[in-house]
N, C-alpha and C positions, 0 to 999 in steps of 0.2 A: 855370313857375315850378320852383322847385327848393326842397327840403327839405334840410337839412344835420343830421345827426347827427354823434354823436361818430367813429364808425367808416365811415360810410358816406353817400351822398347819393341820393336821389329823385327823378327830374325829372319834372314834372305837365306834361301836355300838354291844350290843349283844340282840337280841330279834327278831321280826317276821320280817322277811325282806320284805315282801308285805305291811305291815302295816308301816314301818318306809321308804320306797321308796317315797310314797305319800309325806313324809314332805321334804324330802333331795333332790329330784330332781329338776331340774330347770323347767320350766313349757313347754319348746320346745327345739326343736334341739337337742334331746338324740338319739343316735344310741347305741344299745344294742349289746354286741359281747358275745357268750355263745358257747358251744360245742353241737354235736348231743345228746348225753346222757342227758345231763342237760334241753336242749329242751324239748325231750321227757317227761322226769318225771315234768317238773314246768314251760313249756311253757305257758299253760292256766293261771299261775298266773302273767305273765311280766306284766309290764306297758304295754300300747299299743304304743310303738315306732317301727321303723324299727329294724329288728334282723340280724346279720351276723353270721351264723353258723360254725364252723369249725370241724374238725375232733378231735380224742382223740389220747393221747398217745404221747409220745416224738418225734415220728416220724413228727408230725405238729408243733413241735414247731421249726421251720427252717425260714429263710429269705422269702422263697416263701410263706409260708403261711403271713408275713406281707404285702407281695405286694399284695396279692390276697384282703385281707382286706382294704388297702389302696385304690384299684380299686373300691371295693364297695361302699365305702365311698364317693368318687367321684360322683358315680352313684347316690347315694341319695342326693348327693348336701350340703355333709357336708363341714364346713368352721372353722375357727378358734375360732367361737362363739359356735362352737358344744360341746356337753359333751358325752364323752364315758364310757357307764357302761359295765363292765365285770361282768358276772352273772356263776362263775364255779369255779375249783378248781385252783390250782398252775398256769397250763400251760395257763389257760384262763387269770389269773390275769397278768402273767409275759407277754404274747402277748398284751393284752389290754394296760397295762402300756407302753410297748415299743413303740407301734403304738401311743398312746396318745402323746407321749414325740417328736415324730418326724413327725406327719402328719402336714403341714403347719407350720413347727416349734413350735408346742405345743400347745394342746388342754386339758382343763379340764378333768378329769378322776375319777370313784369310783369304788368300788367293792361289790359285793355280794359274799363272801366266801361260797362255798358249801360242802367243806371238810375239813376234821382235820387238813391235813397238810395246807391249804390255811388259815386257820381260826388262826392256832397259829404262822405261819411263811410266808408263799409265801406272803399273800397279806399285810404284815405288815413290813414297813421299806424302801419302796421306791425303794428296787432294781427289776428292768425291764429288761428282755432281752432272746435272744433266743440262739440257739444251733448251730454251724457248724462242719460238720465233726466228730460229736460224742461227740464234746468238749461243756460239758455244759456251758451256759450262756456266752459264749466267747465274743459275741456282745450285747453289753446293757447300761444302764444309770441308774443314780440314780434321780428318779423323783417323789414327793409323790401324793398318791390320796388325793381327796379331802374328803374323808370318805370310811370307809370299814363298812361291815355290817356282822357280824358274828352270822348266825341263827343257833342253835343248834338243832332244829327242822330238818334240812335239813339233819342232819348227821346220822337219821334213814334209808335212802334209799342207803347209802352207801355199796358195797360191804366190806364183811370181810378182803378181802386183803387190799383195800384201807384204810379202816378204822384202821387197825393195822398200816399202814403205816405213817398214821398221828402222830401216838404215838412215834415213833423214835423222832421228833422235839420235842414234849412235854417235853420227858425225858432228851434230851441234855438241854432245857433251867433249869431244876431242878439242871442237873449235872453241870452247869457251875456258876449258881448263888445261889441256894436255896434249902439247906439242908433239909428245913422242907416240901419243896413241893416234893422232891425226896422219902421223908418218908411216904405222903400222896399217893403218885401214888404207892409205893412198897406195901404197907400195903392194898391196893385197887384195885389190879389187876384184880379180878374177877368180881368187879362191874363196872369199867371201861371198861372191854370186853362185859359186859351187855350194855353198853351206858346209863346207868343210868343220866338221863338227869340232874339233879340238881347238881351231881359230875362233869359231864363233863363241865356245865357252870363255876363253881367255878375254876377247872384245865385250862381251856381256858383262864379265865379273869386272872389269875396268869402268866401264859405263856404270855401273851400279855405285862402285865405290866413287865417282865422282860426284853423281848424285848425292850419294849418302853422305858426304863430307859437307855439302851446301845444305841438304835441308835439316842435318843436326843444328847447324848454327842459327837458321832461320826457319824454324818449321812453318810460322803463318805468312812467310813472305812481306816482311816489314823491311829487307834490304837486300840482302845478297841473294836470296833464293830468285830475284828478278832476272838475274843472269839466266836462269834457266827457260825463260820468255823468248832469249835469241831467237828472232826470225818468225817468231809468232805472232806479233802485231798484224803485221800484213797477212802471214801466213794463215792465220784462222781465217781472216777475211776473204782469203780466195779460196779455202776449203770450203766456207758456207755458201759461197756464191757460184762455185762453179761445180761442187762434187767431185773435184781432185782429190786424190788420196790424200791423207794428213803428211805423209813423207815428202810428196813432191810440193804439196802446198808450204809448208815450212822450208823447203829446200829454196823455192822461189823468193821467199820473204828472208832468209838468211843471207841469199846471193844480193837482194837488194841492200841489206844492211852491211854487208861487206863492202860494198861500192860507194855507200855514204861513208863506211870507215876511210876508204881509200881519199873521198872529197876531203875529209877531215885530216890528209897526211898521218892518219893512225895505223895504215899498213901499206904494205908495199904492192907495186902492181904483179910483181913476180908471186908473193902470195895468193894475189886476188886470183890468179889464172890459175895457181894450184888447186885452190878452192873451187873453181870452176871445173877445172878437169876431173877432181876425185867425184863431185857432183854429176857428170856427166859419164865417167867410168862406170859410175852405180846404176845407171838408168835413172837418176832422181831428177834431171834439166827437162822440162817439158814448156812447150809454150802456153802463156795464159789467155784464155779467150773468153773475156766477160766484159760488160760494163763496167768501167772506172766508177761510176756513181754507184754500184751495187757494193764494190769494194768498201769504197769510203765511207758508206753506212755503217759497215760492219765495224770499222774502225771508230767511227765516233763511239761504238757501244762497248769499246774495249773495255774490259776490268782495270787495265793496269792505267786509265785515265785518271788525272787529278785536276778535278776542274777543267780549266781550260790547256793544262798540260798533260804530257806523256812521258811515262818513263820508257825508255828506247835504249835497247842493247847493242852495242857497237864493239868491235874488236880492236884492240890495241895489239895487233899482232896475231897470229895464230897462236891458241892456247891462252889467249889473254882477254877475257871479255870485260868490258866495262858499261857502266849504265850512264845515261847521259838524261836530262830533263829537256824536252823540247815544246814549245808551242804546240799545240795539237795541228792548227792549220799549217804549220811549216813543215813537220814531219808527213803528213799527208802529202803536201804538194813534192816533197824530195820523193817519198816513195813513188809517186805518179810518175815522176820524171825518169827514175830508173825502170819502171814498167811498162812505160808505153801507154 
């Protein structure tokens, strides 16, 4: 499929990555950026270009890693005509896109997304960034990849915890925009956890279509794109404070937002319970153990804050997200009440 922006286009492919790359990459001046795990699993399949390998986990998603990659690029002789190919999950995609956006004021780039989280979210939409002092993506930019390849065959090698984490973003897209997709997930949790490939291809394609339809209209997050932050205000704070996986963290954030939506009489108790049961059946529910002070400090640093107010996303029924502006102190108090 194709995502059309004001100044550029991103082509999205679902298929065999190694066959597609032969057609998509320029013939020369390509540099691959990957992480140590992906390199060990799939390095033998990589096209024959220089490879820069980074570590894994949120700890590497820092400015120091960006500087290290840029030094490697200089050693390889890269210039503005070079093409950076990120092969990996969300962290590799975020870092590759950010480096490509700032190296020599910008070079073209593309992704092979190797995790479910990257395929349904991190590689789509052009958000690139790194963390500072535990604040997620506080340095970043909007810049679109030339292409994204989503190879569902690569998901077979994911550890269970990482696969389940990606399901959080999949459910999020259904909750904010597509009731039928939520029903499909709700009724097929067992098959999803067994990674039935035909089902995953359909779910991933539908999820990408939802995100694409939103970011095409609002590339720089001036309005409608904020809906994609459903669950992330609290979720990012939990993730940074506890080290819990992204999917489980935003599931906790989404559940708190659903309960606030119920308080606001926007969603029924039946819908609330269905959402909670689906999270539980997918393995996304987990008790949060951390000091609330640590979480609240992270929320105060949230990028969606506007002075003393915060854009917060609620559900007006399953499949219909809305945004509401709250005083920051009020939403923090309401979130605290929902999480204990």
